[in-house]
C-alpha positions as CSV (number, residue, x, y, z in Angstrom):
1,M,19.1,-3.4,-26.8
2,N,20.6,0.0,-27.7
3,L,18.4,2.5,-26.3
4,A,19.5,4.8,-29.4
5,E,17.3,2.4,-31.7
6,L,14.3,4.2,-29.8
7,T,14.8,7.3,-31.9
8,S,12.9,5.5,-34.6
9,W,9.8,4.8,-32.4
10,S,7.0,7.2,-31.7
11,K,6.7,8.6,-28.0
12,R,3.3,9.6,-26.9
13,T,3.2,11.4,-23.4
14,T,0.5,10.0,-21.1
15,A,-0.8,11.4,-17.8
16,T,1.2,9.1,-15.9
17,G,4.3,8.5,-18.1
18,V,4.7,7.6,-21.6
19,L,3.6,5.2,-24.5
20,L,6.4,3.9,-26.8
21,V,5.2,2.4,-30.3
22,P,7.6,0.7,-32.7
23,P,7.8,1.6,-36.4
24,G,5.2,-1.2,-37.2
25,G,2.5,0.6,-35.2
26,T,0.7,-0.8,-32.3
27,D,-0.2,-4.0,-34.3
28,A,3.5,-4.8,-33.5
29,G,3.3,-4.0,-30.0
30,M,3.9,-1.1,-27.7
31,V,5.8,-0.3,-24.3
32,R,3.8,1.8,-21.6
33,I,5.9,3.3,-18.8
34,D,4.1,4.7,-15.6
35,Q,6.0,6.8,-13.2
36,Q,5.5,7.2,-9.5
37,V,2.7,4.6,-9.0
38,R,1.5,4.5,-5.5
39,P,1.2,2.6,-3.2
40,I,3.9,0.1,-3.4
41,V,2.4,-3.2,-3.6
42,R,3.8,-6.8,-4.1
43,F,4.8,-7.6,-7.8
44,R,2.2,-10.6,-8.0
45,Q,-0.6,-8.0,-7.1
46,V,0.7,-5.8,-9.7
47,L,0.5,-8.6,-12.4
48,A,-2.9,-9.8,-11.1
49,D,-4.1,-6.1,-11.7
50,L,-2.9,-6.0,-15.1
51,M,-4.4,-9.2,-16.1
52,A,-7.7,-8.3,-14.8
53,A,-7.5,-4.9,-16.7
54,G,-6.1,-5.9,-19.8
55,H,-6.6,-9.4,-20.6
56,P,-10.0,-10.8,-19.1
57,G,-10.8,-14.4,-20.1
58,Y,-7.2,-14.9,-21.2
59,T,-5.0,-17.8,-19.6
60,A,-1.3,-17.0,-18.7
61,D,1.8,-18.9,-18.2
62,V,3.8,-16.8,-15.8
63,G,7.7,-17.1,-16.3
64,P,10.1,-16.8,-13.5
65,V,10.7,-13.5,-11.9
66,T,14.2,-11.8,-12.8
67,V,15.3,-10.0,-9.8
68,M,17.9,-7.3,-10.5
69,H,19.4,-4.0,-9.3
70,T,19.5,-0.9,-11.5
71,V,22.5,0.8,-12.2
72,E,21.6,3.4,-9.4
73,G,21.2,0.5,-7.0
74,E,17.6,0.3,-6.8
75,H,15.5,-3.0,-6.5
76,A,13.6,-4.2,-9.6
77,G,12.2,-7.3,-11.0
78,M,10.8,-8.5,-14.7
79,V,8.5,-11.3,-15.7
80,T,7.3,-12.6,-19.0
81,L,3.6,-13.6,-19.2
82,A,2.8,-15.9,-22.0
83,L,-1.0,-15.2,-22.8
84,R,-3.6,-17.1,-24.8
85,S,-7.1,-15.9,-25.6
86,P,-10.1,-18.1,-25.6
87,S,-9.8,-18.1,-29.5
88,G,-6.2,-19.3,-29.1
89,A,-4.5,-16.2,-30.1
90,R,-1.1,-15.7,-28.3
91,V,0.4,-12.6,-26.9
92,E,3.6,-12.0,-24.8
93,R,3.6,-9.5,-22.1
94,I,6.8,-8.4,-20.3
95,V,6.3,-6.2,-17.1
96,A,9.0,-5.1,-15.0
97,M,8.7,-2.9,-11.6
98,I,11.4,-0.6,-10.3
99,V,10.9,0.2,-6.6
100,G,11.7,3.6,-5.0
101,D,11.1,4.6,-1.4
102,D,7.3,5.3,-1.6
103,H,6.4,4.6,-5.1
104,Y,7.4,2.4,-8.1
105,A,7.8,2.7,-11.7
106,L,6.0,0.1,-14.1
107,I,7.3,-0.9,-17.6
108,D,4.6,-2.8,-19.3
109,A,5.3,-4.2,-22.8
110,V,3.1,-6.2,-25.2
111,A,4.7,-8.4,-28.2
112,A,1.8,-9.1,-30.5
113,D,3.8,-12.1,-32.1
114,A,6.3,-14.5,-31.2
115,A,8.9,-13.1,-33.7
116,R,9.2,-9.7,-32.0
117,A,9.1,-10.9,-28.4
118,P,12.8,-11.3,-28.0
119,M,13.0,-7.9,-28.9
120,F,10.5,-6.4,-26.6
121,R,12.2,-8.6,-23.8
122,D,15.7,-7.3,-24.5
123,L,14.0,-3.6,-24.5
124,V,12.3,-4.0,-21.3
125,D,15.3,-5.5,-19.6
126,T,17.7,-2.5,-20.8
127,L,15.1,0.1,-19.7
128,T,14.8,-1.6,-16.2
129,R,18.6,-1.8,-15.6
130,F,19.1,1.8,-16.6
131,Y,16.1,3.3,-15.3
132,F,16.3,6.8,-13.8
133,L,14.5,7.0,-10.2
134,G,17.1,9.8,-9.4
135,L,16.5,9.3,-5.7
136,G,20.3,9.7,-4.9
137,E,22.5,8.3,-2.1
138,P,23.1,8.2,0.7
139,R,19.6,7.9,2.1
140,R,17.4,5.7,4.1
141,R,16.9,2.5,2.2
142,R,14.8,-0.6,2.5
143,V,16.6,-3.7,3.3
144,E,16.4,-7.1,1.7
145,Y,15.8,-9.9,4.2
146,A,13.7,-13.0,4.8
147,P,10.9,-12.3,7.1
148,P,10.1,-14.7,9.9
149,P,7.5,-17.4,8.7
150,G,3.9,-16.8,10.0
151,W,4.6,-13.5,11.4
152,H,2.5,-10.6,10.4
153,P,3.9,-7.4,8.9
154,V,2.9,-4.2,10.2
155,P,4.5,-1.2,8.0
156,R,5.6,1.9,9.6
157,P,7.4,4.8,8.1
158,Y,11.0,3.7,7.3
159,A,10.5,0.4,9.1
160,V,8.3,-3.0,9.3
161,R,7.2,-4.5,12.7
162,W,6.6,-8.1,12.5
163,I,4.1,-9.4,14.9
164,H,4.4,-13.1,16.4
165,P,1.9,-15.3,14.8
166,Q,0.2,-16.0,18.1
167,F,0.0,-12.6,19.5
168,P,-1.4,-11.6,21.9
169,A,-1.4,-15.0,23.7
170,R,2.4,-14.9,22.9
171,S,4.5,-11.8,22.9
172,G,7.2,-11.0,20.4
173,A,7.5,-8.1,17.8
174,I,10.7,-7.8,15.3
175,V,11.3,-4.3,13.9
176,V,13.4,-4.0,10.9
177,H,14.3,-0.4,10.2
178,H,15.5,1.0,6.8
179,A,19.3,1.2,6.4
180,R,20.5,4.6,7.5
181,P,23.7,6.5,6.2
182,L,26.6,5.5,8.2
183,A,28.1,9.1,8.7
184,A,25.9,10.3,11.6
185,T,24.5,13.9,11.5
186,T,22.5,16.0,14.1
187,P,19.4,15.4,12.1
188,D,20.1,11.6,12.1
189,A,20.4,11.7,15.9
190,E,17.2,13.5,16.2
191,D,15.4,11.0,14.0
192,R,16.8,8.3,16.1
193,L,15.8,9.7,19.3
194,L,12.2,10.3,18.0
195,F,11.6,7.3,15.9
196,V,14.2,4.3,16.2
197,D,15.4,4.1,19.9
198,E,12.2,2.9,21.9
199,N,12.2,3.0,25.5
200,V,9.9,0.5,26.9
201,F,11.4,0.2,30.4
202,V,10.2,1.7,33.8
203,E,13.1,-0.1,35.4
204,R,16.3,-1.3,33.4
205,D,18.8,-3.8,34.3
206,P,22.5,-3.3,33.3
207,P,22.9,-4.4,29.7
208,Q,24.4,-7.5,28.7
209,R,27.8,-7.5,26.9
210,P,27.3,-7.1,23.1
211,A,27.8,-10.4,21.1
212,P,29.7,-10.0,17.8
213,L,28.1,-10.6,14.4
214,R,29.6,-11.4,11.1
215,L,27.1,-12.2,8.4
216,P,27.6,-14.2,5.1
217,S,26.8,-11.1,3.2
218,G,29.8,-9.2,4.7
219,L,27.8,-7.0,7.2
220,E,29.5,-6.9,10.5
221,G,28.4,-5.7,14.2
222,S,26.9,-6.8,17.2
223,V,23.8,-7.8,18.9
224,Q,22.8,-6.8,22.6
225,R,20.1,-7.8,25.0
226,V,18.5,-5.3,27.7
227,S,16.2,-6.5,30.3
228,G,14.2,-5.0,32.9
229,K,10.6,-4.1,33.8
230,A,8.0,-2.7,31.5
231,A,4.7,-1.0,32.3
232,Q,2.9,-2.9,35.2
233,G,6.1,-4.5,36.1
234,V,6.2,-7.2,33.4
235,P,9.6,-8.6,32.9
236,F,10.7,-7.4,29.4
237,S,13.5,-7.8,27.0
238,V,14.7,-5.9,24.0
239,A,17.5,-7.3,21.8
240,R,19.1,-4.9,19.0
241,A,21.2,-6.0,16.2
242,S,23.6,-3.2,15.0
243,L,25.5,-4.0,11.5
244,T,27.4,-2.0,9.3
245,D,28.9,-2.1,5.7
246,A,31.2,0.7,4.3
247,R,28.3,3.1,3.7
248,Y,25.2,2.3,5.8
249,L,24.0,1.3,9.4
250,Y,21.6,-1.5,9.5
251,L,19.3,-1.8,12.8
252,A,16.9,-4.5,13.8
253,D,15.1,-5.1,17.2
254,L,13.3,-7.7,19.1
255,H,10.6,-6.7,21.7
256,T,9.4,-9.4,23.9
257,R,8.4,-10.5,27.4
258,A,11.4,-11.9,29.1
259,A,9.6,-15.4,29.4
260,D,9.3,-15.7,25.7
261,F,12.7,-14.5,24.8
262,D,14.4,-17.6,24.0
263,D,11.7,-18.7,21.7
264,N,11.7,-15.3,19.8
265,A,15.4,-15.0,19.7
266,A,15.6,-17.8,17.2
267,A,13.2,-16.2,14.7
268,F,15.3,-13.0,15.2
269,V,18.7,-14.5,14.6
270,D,17.2,-16.3,11.6
271,L,16.1,-12.8,10.0
272,I,19.3,-11.2,10.8
273,K,21.3,-13.7,9.1
274,T,19.5,-13.0,5.9
275,L,20.0,-9.2,5.9
276,Q,21.7,-8.1,2.6
277,P,23.7,-5.1,1.9
278,I,22.3,-1.9,0.2
279,P,23.4,-2.5,-3.6
280,V,26.0,0.0,-4.7
281,S,24.9,2.5,-7.5
282,R,27.0,2.2,-10.6
283,A,25.5,5.2,-12.3
284,R,28.1,7.5,-13.8
285,G,27.7,10.9,-15.6
286,S,28.0,10.8,-19.5
287,A,26.8,13.1,-21.9
288,H,27.5,10.6,-24.7
289,A,24.6,8.6,-23.2
290,L,21.9,11.3,-24.1
291,V,19.3,9.9,-26.5
292,H,17.5,12.4,-28.9
293,W,13.8,11.2,-29.0
294,T,11.9,11.6,-32.4
295,E,8.5,13.1,-31.7
């Protein structure tokens, strides 16, 4: 949909964003956009909350989630809900989520009848793909990957630690750090010293030679194992995968007792193989893209 068509819609500012209403009024449908929603939750939780708040008693056929990247290179998803009320009335709801660093934007459209539904779907798709978070690049960014099955996530600032499903009987933690700009700076070096490069050893053996890595996604680098003794003399091992593309550095670590290393290494390698490069921003400055909004 050409966003210039929105000049004929009414725009109502809300406390959290904006409400867009087509010329036919709210009987035809509406689009609500909420900015800077916190905290970030899973998309399915967003949908469940919307259903509970807006359509109690309705049944919903949930369509497939369309995963996309905005022109700024941010992660987003869109899904269509076909709703039916207890009396048999049908409504279509199109929901999109654009994820930033510590918040997300929510686009929620309601099409009151089937004839208008394609127009609303097209509008939400366009709004999502061109949505302006304005977070810029390069910066620390979340990385897409497949987590190890059964392992438990523990979010940390700019990282996620995955704990072995049988912990503490079995040791094992995989830390996936946010991707970092490849061009190193003094603040970057300080940050890595404080928050990224953990030292768990009281005695350290000579590190093993790094093993080269090249992923199907195009990321290249190496993985290196370091062993030694941790607190109370426990034999311990740490493996670090360090990968790069033309813009970012990708780091992931495995922390485990030496006796459990071989078993945990398989889950670590499987995760590394799924790491995806940070999407490239396709945003370009253009004064011609400005839209005049009619109040």
